[in-house]
C-alpha positions in Angstrom: 126.8 110.6 116.5 126.6 106.7 116.8 127.9 103.6 114.8 124.8 101.6 114.3 124.4 97.9 113.4 120.9 96.8 111.9 120.0 93.3 111.5 117.5 91.6 108.9 118.7 88.3 108.3 116.2 86.6 106.0 115.0 87.2 102.7 115.2 89.9 100.1 111.6 90.9 100.7 112.1 91.1 104.4 115.2 93.2 103.6 113.7 95.7 101.6 110.6 96.0 104.3 113.0 97.2 106.6 114.1 100.3 104.3 111.9 102.8 106.4 113.4 101.9 109.7 116.8 101.9 108.1 116.6 105.5 106.8 115.2 106.5 110.4 118.5 105.6 111.8 120.7 106.7 109.0 119.0 110.3 109.5 120.7 110.3 113.0 123.6 107.9 113.2 127.1 108.5 111.7 127.2 105.1 110.3 125.0 102.5 109.6 126.1 98.7 108.8 123.3 96.3 107.5 123.7 92.8 108.7 122.0 90.2 105.9 121.8 86.6 105.4 123.1 85.5 102.3 119.7 85.4 100.6 118.9 89.4 101.5 122.3 90.9 100.6 121.6 91.9 97.2 118.5 93.8 98.3 120.6 95.6 101.2 122.8 96.6 98.5 120.0 98.9 97.1 118.6 100.3 100.4 119.2 104.0 100.8 121.0 104.8 104.2 123.0 101.6 104.2 127.0 102.7 104.6 128.2 98.8 104.3 126.7 95.3 104.9 127.9 92.4 106.8 126.4 89.0 105.7 126.4 85.9 107.9 124.1 83.0 107.7 122.0 82.6 110.9 121.2 78.9 111.7 117.9 79.9 113.5 116.9 82.1 110.6 118.0 80.8 107.0 115.7 78.7 105.5 118.5 76.3 104.9 120.4 76.5 108.2 124.0 75.0 108.0 125.1 73.0 111.2 126.0 74.8 114.1 129.6 74.7 115.0 131.5 76.6 117.9 133.9 78.1 114.8 131.2 79.9 112.9 129.6 82.1 115.6 133.0 82.5 117.1 134.3 84.5 113.7 131.1 86.2 113.7 131.6 87.5 116.9 135.3 88.7 116.2 133.7 90.5 113.0 131.3 92.5 114.8 134.0 93.3 117.9 136.3 94.7 115.0 133.6 97.0 113.8 133.0 98.6 117.5 129.3 99.5 117.1 127.6 101.7 119.6 124.3 100.3 119.1 122.4 97.3 117.2 118.5 97.2 116.2 117.7 93.5 115.7 115.1 93.3 113.3 112.7 90.0 113.2 109.7 88.5 112.1 107.0 87.8 114.9 107.8 84.2 114.7 111.5 84.7 115.0 113.6 85.5 118.2 116.2 88.3 118.4 117.7 86.7 121.4 120.1 84.1 119.8 121.6 87.2 117.7 121.3 89.4 120.7 123.7 86.8 122.9 126.5 86.9 120.0 126.5 91.0 119.9 126.7 90.9 123.4 129.6 88.7 123.4 131.1 91.0 120.5 131.0 93.8 123.1 127.9 95.8 121.7 126.8 97.9 124.7 123.2 98.5 123.6 120.8 96.4 121.7 117.0 96.9 121.0 114.6 94.4 119.5 110.9 93.4 119.3 110.6 90.5 121.9 107.9 88.5 123.3 110.3 86.2 125.3 112.1 87.5 128.6 115.6 88.9 127.2 117.3 89.2 130.8 120.3 91.0 130.3 120.5 90.6 126.6 118.5 93.6 125.4 118.6 97.2 126.4 115.1 97.9 124.8 112.7 95.4 124.9 110.2 96.9 122.4 106.3 95.6 122.1 104.1 96.2 119.2 100.3 96.5 119.4 98.1 95.2 117.3 99.3 93.5 113.7 100.7 96.6 111.7 102.4 96.1 108.3 105.9 94.8 108.6 107.5 98.0 107.5 105.4 99.9 110.1 106.1 97.2 113.0 110.2 97.6 112.3 109.9 101.3 112.0 108.2 101.5 115.2 111.4 99.7 116.8 113.6 102.5 115.6 111.2 105.2 116.8 111.5 103.4 120.3 115.1 103.6 120.1 114.9 107.2 119.3 115.2 107.7 115.5 112.9 109.2 113.4 112.3 109.8 109.8 112.9 113.1 108.7 109.8 115.4 107.7 110.3 115.3 104.0 110.5 111.5 104.1 107.5 109.6 102.9 107.7 106.3 105.0 107.3 104.3 101.8 109.9 101.4 100.7 112.4 103.1 98.6 115.7 102.3 96.2 119.0 103.7 95.8 118.5 105.9 92.6 119.9 105.7 89.8 119.1 102.4 88.6 120.7 100.8 85.8 119.2 101.4 82.6 116.9 98.5 81.4 116.2 99.8 78.1 118.0 96.9 76.2 115.5 94.8 78.0 112.4 96.2 78.0 112.5 98.0 74.5 110.2 101.2 73.7 106.6 101.6 75.1 104.6 100.7 78.0 104.2 97.0 79.4 103.2 95.0 82.5 105.4 92.8 84.2 104.3 89.1 85.5 106.5 87.6 87.9 105.1 84.0 88.5 107.5 82.7 90.9 107.9 82.7 94.7 110.6 81.1 97.2 107.7 79.5 99.0 105.8 77.3 96.7 102.5 77.3 98.7 102.7 81.1 97.6 103.0 80.7 94.0 99.8 80.0 91.6 100.8 77.1 89.1 102.4 77.9 85.6 99.2 77.0 83.9 97.4 79.3 85.7 100.1 82.2 85.2 100.3 81.6 81.5 96.5 82.0 81.2 96.9 85.4 83.0 99.7 86.3 80.5 97.6 85.5 77.5 94.6 87.5 78.9 96.7 90.5 79.5 98.2 90.2 75.9 94.3 89.6 74.7 93.8 92.7 76.6 96.2 94.7 74.4 98.9 94.8 77.0 102.6 94.3 76.1 103.8 91.8 78.8 107.3 90.9 80.1 107.9 87.7 82.2 110.8 88.0 85.0 112.6 85.6 87.2 115.6 84.2 88.5 117.9 82.0 86.6 116.5 79.0 88.7 113.1 79.6 87.7 113.9 79.4 83.7 111.4 76.6 83.1 108.8 78.2 85.1 109.1 81.3 83.3 109.6 79.8 80.0 106.3 78.1 80.4 104.5 81.2 81.7 105.6 83.5 79.0 105.3 81.1 76.0 104.5 83.2 72.8 102.3 86.0 74.4 105.1 87.9 76.3 108.8 89.1 76.3 110.8 86.3 78.3 113.4 88.0 80.5 113.6 85.1 83.2 117.4 84.6 83.9 118.3 87.8 82.3 118.7 90.3 85.1 120.7 91.2 88.1 118.5 92.4 91.1 119.3 95.8 90.4 118.2 95.7 86.7 115.0 94.0 87.7 114.2 96.5 90.0 114.9 98.9 86.7 112.5 97.0 85.1 109.9 96.9 87.5 110.2 100.4 88.0 109.4 101.3 84.1 106.2 99.3 84.4 102.8 100.6 84.5 101.7 97.5 86.8 103.6 94.3 88.1 101.4 91.1 88.8 103.2 89.0 91.2 102.4 86.6 93.9 103.8 87.1 97.8 107.6 87.3 96.8 110.9 89.5 97.1 110.0 91.0 93.7 106.7 92.3 94.7 108.1 94.3 97.5 110.7 95.3 95.0 108.1 97.0 92.7 106.8 98.6 95.7 110.1 99.9 96.8 110.4 101.3 92.8 107.1 103.3 93.2 105.1 100.7 90.9 101.4 99.8 91.4 101.2 95.8 92.3 98.5 93.1 91.7 99.3 90.9 94.7 98.4 87.2 94.2 98.4 86.5 97.8 97.9 83.1 99.2 96.7 83.6 103.0 99.3 81.4 104.5 100.7 84.6 106.2 98.4 87.7 106.6 97.7 90.1 103.7 97.5 93.0 106.1 100.9 92.8 107.3 102.8 91.5 104.3 101.0 92.9 101.1 103.4 95.2 99.2 103.5 98.5 101.3 103.3 102.3 100.1 101.6 102.1 96.7 98.5 101.4 95.1 97.8 97.2 95.6 94.9 95.2 94.4 95.0 91.9 96.6 93.8 89.2 94.8 92.9 85.3 96.3 90.7 83.6 98.5 91.9 85.2 102.0 89.6 82.6 104.1 91.2 79.7 102.4 91.7 76.6 104.4 95.5 77.3 104.8 94.9 80.7 106.4 97.6 81.8 108.7 99.2 78.5 108.7 102.6 79.5 107.6 102.6 76.8 105.3 105.4 76.2 103.0 103.7 73.5 100.4 99.9 74.1 99.7 97.7 71.6 102.0 94.7 72.0 99.8 94.5 70.1 96.5 94.3 71.9 93.3 95.9 75.3 95.3 92.2 77.3 94.9 93.3 80.2 97.0 95.2 81.4 93.6 94.4 78.9 90.9 90.7 79.5 91.2 90.8 83.5 90.7 89.5 84.6 87.2 92.3 85.6 84.9 89.9 88.4 83.9 90.0 89.8 87.4 93.5 90.2 87.0 93.4 92.0 83.9 90.6 94.3 85.3 93.1 94.9 88.4 96.0 95.8 86.0 93.3 98.3 84.1 92.5 100.3 87.1 95.7 100.4 88.9 97.4 101.6 85.4 94.8 104.5 85.2 96.5 107.9 85.9 95.6 109.3 89.5 93.7 106.2 90.5 93.5 105.5 93.9 92.2 102.2 95.4 89.6 102.2 98.1 92.3 100.7 100.5 95.8 99.0 100.0 94.1 95.6 100.5 91.1 95.6 98.3 90.1 93.2 95.8 89.5 89.8 97.0 88.6 87.0 94.6 87.2 83.7 95.9 
């Protein structure tokens, strides 16, 4: 059996979506090391099948790339060389190239490397995998593992998953049922306004739901404004593992296109996805759980990959009626409810 390096070096949501691919490799390899960037490491620590992690900031992928120096990639090459990997799979989004990392792994002596690549790889890749169509991102990554000879065990559901047990969140959530609203996103164009999210919280509370608002320490002004007096404010109070536990216990999670939406899906919780169409929902919506996608998927920003909303008033999200959110939450919270499709509700 082999020692395999799997790379996914961007944000925590991207790392969580790599879960099925990682489990497929882990089912056949002796040891799996996950290479992440600093923004995704905490997610990697929650994934089944990962034996250990390496973290390195890739200047061609990181959203805040460091300057390129000779010393930094040289140190990375030496680190990989000391691990003596037999194989490497490089996971990237469709707009990212695997070839810079493949070059460094070749310099580190990795004898076999596979990746999805549109560019001619020369001698950098042993497996240049092509993906037909535009499948969901977890399926796209899993297809690379399968092309390399790694398949999921028959009893693996192929959805996202987390290591269990998660830490107890009882001190944070209290007793009884609840709905989580996670209003923030790392990309501003994918996040509704604080005013709109606060209206949603008030509407859910008026509908009889106990609402918990979550967010990172850097999002405290946002989460405080959204929670107001209508919700329990948990902004800045959880580690990623504790947040996963909070999301796991929720009836439904309401969130934009952001890592915690994928964390909720990995925890097995239905998601109302407030999805700005700057990237396609069919590829990036929460995967493997009941999902209601809300937002105008034909807005002018469609497929633009914009980081800041180019349309005044952010209508693709802020024009969604909070009553539609309440309706979607009620439907997804029903025992045994199965939506018509994973991308089903489209408002606007």
